[in-house]
C-alpha positions in Angstrom: 66.4 2.9 151.1 66.9 5.9 153.5 65.3 9.0 153.1 68.4 10.7 152.2 68.9 8.5 149.3 65.3 8.8 148.1 65.7 12.6 148.2 68.8 12.3 146.0 67.2 10.0 143.6 64.2 12.2 143.2 66.5 15.2 142.7 68.3 13.5 140.0 65.3 12.2 138.2 63.8 15.7 138.2 67.1 17.0 136.8 67.3 14.0 134.2 63.8 14.7 132.8 64.2 18.5 132.8 67.2 18.1 130.6 65.6 15.8 128.3 62.5 17.8 128.0 64.6 21.0 127.4 66.5 18.9 124.5 63.2 18.0 122.9 61.6 21.4 123.1 64.7 22.8 121.4 63.6 21.0 118.2 60.4 23.0 118.0 59.9 26.8 117.4 58.7 27.8 120.8 58.6 31.4 121.9 61.4 32.2 124.3 58.8 34.1 126.5 57.0 30.6 127.2 56.7 30.2 130.9 57.5 26.4 130.6 60.6 27.2 128.4 61.8 29.7 131.0 61.3 27.3 133.9 63.2 24.5 132.2 66.1 26.8 131.3 66.2 28.4 134.8 66.6 24.7 136.2 68.9 23.4 133.6 71.2 26.3 132.5 73.3 26.2 135.7 74.3 22.7 134.9 74.6 23.0 131.2 76.0 26.5 130.9 79.4 25.6 132.7 79.7 22.3 130.8 79.0 24.0 127.4 81.6 26.6 128.2 84.2 23.9 129.0 83.4 22.0 125.9 83.7 24.9 123.6 87.0 25.8 125.0 88.3 22.4 124.5 90.4 21.6 121.3 87.4 19.7 119.8 84.9 22.4 120.9 85.5 24.9 118.2 84.6 22.6 115.5 81.5 21.1 117.2 79.5 24.1 117.9 76.7 22.9 115.6 75.9 20.2 117.9 75.4 20.9 121.7 76.8 17.8 123.5 76.5 19.6 127.1 73.1 17.7 127.8 74.7 14.2 127.0 77.8 15.1 129.2 75.6 16.5 132.1 73.4 13.4 132.1 76.5 11.1 132.3 77.9 13.3 135.2 74.6 13.4 137.0 74.4 9.7 136.8 77.9 9.1 137.9 77.6 11.6 140.9 74.2 9.9 141.9 75.9 6.5 141.8 78.9 7.6 143.8 76.7 9.5 146.5 74.3 6.4 146.7 77.3 4.1 147.2 78.4 6.2 150.1 75.0 6.2 151.8 74.8 2.4 151.8 
């Protein structure tokens, strides 16, 4: 595997785990000033925010505000983009 492919795989893995940890932490009452929570939000919000806005603007988004599906959509998009880029590098 080339160095570029390894960098992409490592970057995607970091994003993947950051999103998963953020989802798990959302189930616990953690202070918003917690440095770990701030760090995870600073990494993941640029990805999840636009996806969340698109879902809320969609026809089904108005009724689905109780559940945030943006992490699931983000993980699927990140995995798909990773596969496309790695396929181009091979």
